[in-house]
C-alpha positions as CSV (number, residue, x, y, z in Angstrom):
1,M,138.1,62.9,114.0
2,S,136.6,66.3,113.2
3,V,136.6,69.3,115.5
4,G,133.0,70.1,116.7
5,S,131.3,73.4,116.8
6,G,132.2,73.6,120.5
7,A,136.0,74.3,119.4
8,L,134.9,77.7,117.9
9,P,135.9,80.7,120.0
10,G,132.9,82.8,120.9
11,R,133.5,85.6,118.3
12,V,134.2,83.3,115.5
13,R,130.9,81.4,116.4
14,L,129.0,84.5,116.5
15,A,130.4,85.7,113.0
16,V,129.6,82.3,111.5
17,L,126.1,82.2,112.7
18,L,125.6,85.8,111.5
19,S,127.0,84.7,108.1
20,V,124.7,81.7,108.2
21,F,121.7,83.8,108.8
22,L,122.4,86.6,106.4
23,S,123.3,84.3,103.6
24,G,120.3,82.1,104.0
25,L,118.0,85.2,104.2
26,C,119.5,86.9,101.2
27,G,119.8,83.7,99.1
28,L,116.2,82.8,99.8
29,F,114.7,86.1,98.7
30,S,117.1,86.5,95.7
31,A,115.9,83.0,94.5
32,W,112.3,83.9,95.1
33,D,112.6,87.1,93.1
34,G,114.5,85.5,90.3
35,F,111.8,82.7,89.9
36,A,109.0,85.5,90.0
37,L,110.7,87.2,87.1
38,W,111.0,83.8,85.3
39,R,107.2,83.7,85.5
40,I,106.7,87.3,84.7
41,A,103.4,86.4,82.7
42,E,101.9,85.5,86.0
43,L,103.3,88.5,87.7
44,K,101.3,90.6,85.2
45,Q,98.2,89.1,86.1
46,A,98.8,89.0,89.8
47,Q,96.8,91.1,92.3
48,P,98.3,94.6,93.2
49,S,101.3,94.5,95.4
50,F,99.6,97.3,97.5
51,P,96.2,95.6,98.5
52,L,95.8,97.7,101.5
53,H,96.1,101.0,99.8
54,P,93.0,103.2,100.0
55,D,93.1,104.0,96.3
56,P,92.7,100.8,94.2
57,V,93.3,102.8,91.0
58,L,96.7,104.0,92.3
59,A,97.5,100.6,93.5
60,E,96.8,99.1,90.1
61,Q,99.0,101.8,88.5
62,L,101.9,101.2,91.0
63,R,101.7,97.4,90.2
64,A,101.7,98.1,86.4
65,S,104.6,100.6,86.8
66,Q,106.5,98.1,89.0
67,V,106.0,95.1,86.3
68,L,106.9,97.4,83.4
69,A,110.1,98.3,85.1
70,L,110.9,94.7,86.0
71,E,110.1,93.6,82.4
72,Q,112.5,96.1,80.9
73,M,115.5,94.7,82.9
74,R,114.2,91.2,83.1
75,E,117.2,89.1,81.8
76,P,120.0,91.0,83.3
77,R,118.1,91.2,86.6
78,M,117.5,87.4,86.7
79,V,121.2,86.8,86.0
80,V,122.0,88.9,88.9
81,L,119.5,87.3,91.2
82,F,120.2,83.8,90.4
83,A,124.0,84.6,90.8
84,L,123.4,86.2,94.0
85,A,121.5,83.2,95.2
86,L,124.3,81.0,94.3
87,A,127.0,83.1,96.1
88,C,124.7,83.2,99.1
89,S,124.3,79.4,99.0
90,L,128.2,79.1,98.8
91,S,128.4,81.4,101.7
92,F,125.7,79.4,103.7
93,V,127.4,76.1,103.0
94,A,131.0,77.3,103.8
95,S,129.7,78.8,107.0
96,T,128.1,75.7,108.2
97,R,131.2,73.9,107.3
98,L,133.2,76.1,109.6
99,L,130.9,75.0,112.4
100,R,131.0,71.4,111.5
101,P,133.8,70.7,109.0
102,A,132.9,67.0,108.2
103,G,136.4,66.2,107.3
104,L,137.1,69.4,105.4
105,Q,140.2,71.8,106.1
106,R,138.8,74.7,107.9
107,E,141.5,76.9,106.3
108,A,140.2,76.1,102.9
109,V,136.6,76.6,103.9
110,R,137.5,79.9,105.4
111,K,139.1,81.1,102.0
112,I,136.0,80.1,100.1
113,L,133.8,82.0,102.7
114,V,135.8,85.1,102.3
115,W,135.5,85.2,98.6
116,A,131.9,84.1,98.6
117,L,130.9,87.0,100.9
118,V,132.7,89.5,98.7
119,V,131.0,88.3,95.6
120,A,127.7,88.2,97.4
121,A,128.2,91.9,98.6
122,V,129.1,93.0,94.9
123,L,126.0,91.2,93.5
124,R,123.8,92.5,96.2
125,T,125.0,96.0,95.4
126,I,124.0,95.5,91.7
127,D,120.6,94.0,92.9
128,G,120.2,97.2,95.0
129,A,121.0,99.5,92.0
130,Q,118.4,97.5,89.7
131,A,115.9,97.6,92.5
132,T,116.3,101.5,92.8
133,V,115.3,101.7,89.1
134,V,112.0,100.0,89.9
135,V,111.5,102.3,93.0
136,R,112.0,105.4,90.9
137,S,109.3,104.3,88.5
138,T,106.8,103.5,91.3
139,A,107.8,106.6,93.3
140,E,106.8,108.9,90.3
141,V,103.5,107.2,90.0
142,L,102.9,107.6,93.8
143,R,104.0,111.2,93.7
144,R,101.4,112.0,91.0
145,G,98.6,110.0,92.5
146,L,99.4,110.6,96.2
147,M,96.2,111.5,98.2
148,L,96.8,114.4,100.5
149,P,94.6,116.1,103.3
150,D,92.5,119.0,101.9
151,T,94.4,121.3,104.4
152,L,97.4,120.8,102.2
153,S,97.3,122.6,98.8
154,G,99.4,124.5,96.5
155,A,103.0,124.9,97.5
156,S,102.7,122.7,100.6
157,A,101.2,119.8,98.7
158,E,104.0,120.0,95.9
159,E,106.5,120.0,98.9
160,V,105.1,116.9,100.3
161,R,104.9,115.3,96.9
162,G,108.5,116.2,96.3
163,L,109.5,114.1,99.3
164,V,108.2,110.9,97.8
165,A,111.1,110.1,95.5
166,P,113.9,111.0,97.9
167,T,112.3,108.9,100.6
168,A,111.9,105.9,98.4
169,F,115.5,106.1,97.1
170,L,116.6,106.4,100.6
171,V,114.8,103.4,101.8
172,A,116.1,101.4,98.9
173,I,119.6,102.6,99.6
174,L,119.4,101.6,103.3
175,Q,118.1,98.1,102.4
176,T,121.1,97.6,100.2
177,V,123.5,99.0,102.9
178,V,121.9,96.8,105.6
179,M,122.8,93.7,103.6
180,V,126.1,94.8,101.8
181,G,127.7,96.3,105.0
182,P,127.5,93.0,107.1
183,F,128.7,90.9,104.0
184,L,131.9,93.0,103.7
185,L,132.5,93.2,107.5
186,L,132.1,89.5,107.7
187,S,134.4,88.8,104.8
188,Q,137.0,91.3,106.4
189,Y,136.7,89.3,109.8
190,F,137.2,86.1,108.3
191,R,140.2,87.3,106.3
192,S,141.8,88.5,109.7
193,P,145.0,87.1,111.0
194,R,143.3,86.0,114.2
195,V,140.8,83.8,112.3
196,K,143.5,82.4,109.9
197,E,145.5,81.4,113.1
198,W,142.5,79.8,114.5
199,A,141.7,77.8,111.4
200,A,145.3,76.7,111.1
201,H,145.4,75.5,114.8
202,A,142.1,73.8,114.4
203,D,143.3,71.8,111.3
204,A,146.5,71.0,113.1
205,Q,144.7,69.5,116.0
206,V,142.6,67.4,113.6
207,S,145.6,66.0,111.6
C-alpha cells in the first residue's frame, strides 16, 4: 500500500508542486536551448530574433551578434544546458514521487530531491553567467544602433545609450535570480527537520 498525495501536509504539497513546476519549466527551456545550439548551422540561417524591431538592419546585427557569441561558447554551453536539463528532470521526477511514491521510500526520494535542486541551482547560475556574455554582446550592438528621438542629442543621447548595457545586465541577472533563488529555498525546505520527520512518518505508515 502506498501513501497517496492526500497524505501530504499543505505546505509540503505546495513546495512539491512548486518544485514540479519550476523543474519542468527550467528543464524544458534548457533542453530547447541545448538542441538549438546543437543545430547552430540552422540558427545562423534563421530569421532575426527581433522581428518586430523597427530597424531591420539593427535586428539582423543583433541576431548576428547573438549567434557569434553563442558559437564561441557552443560546446561548454551545450554541456551546461544538457546537464541542467538532466538535473531538472531528476528534480521533476523526485518531486512527483513525493506526491505519489509508487512503492519508493519518501525519505530516499527527499534526499535525491534536495541534491538535485542544489545541482540545478548551481548549473542555472552558470547558465546565467553564460547568458550574460551573450547579453553583453547584443547590448553593445543595441547601444550603437539605438534609434533615439530627435529631441535627444549630444550628452543626453549618450546618457540614454549608456543605460542600455546596465539595463540588459540587470534583466539577465534578475532572470537568473528568479530561478536560482526558488531552487535553493526549496532545497533548504526539503532539508528541514520538519520535512524529514514527515517523510520518516509516512514511510513508517507504509511499512
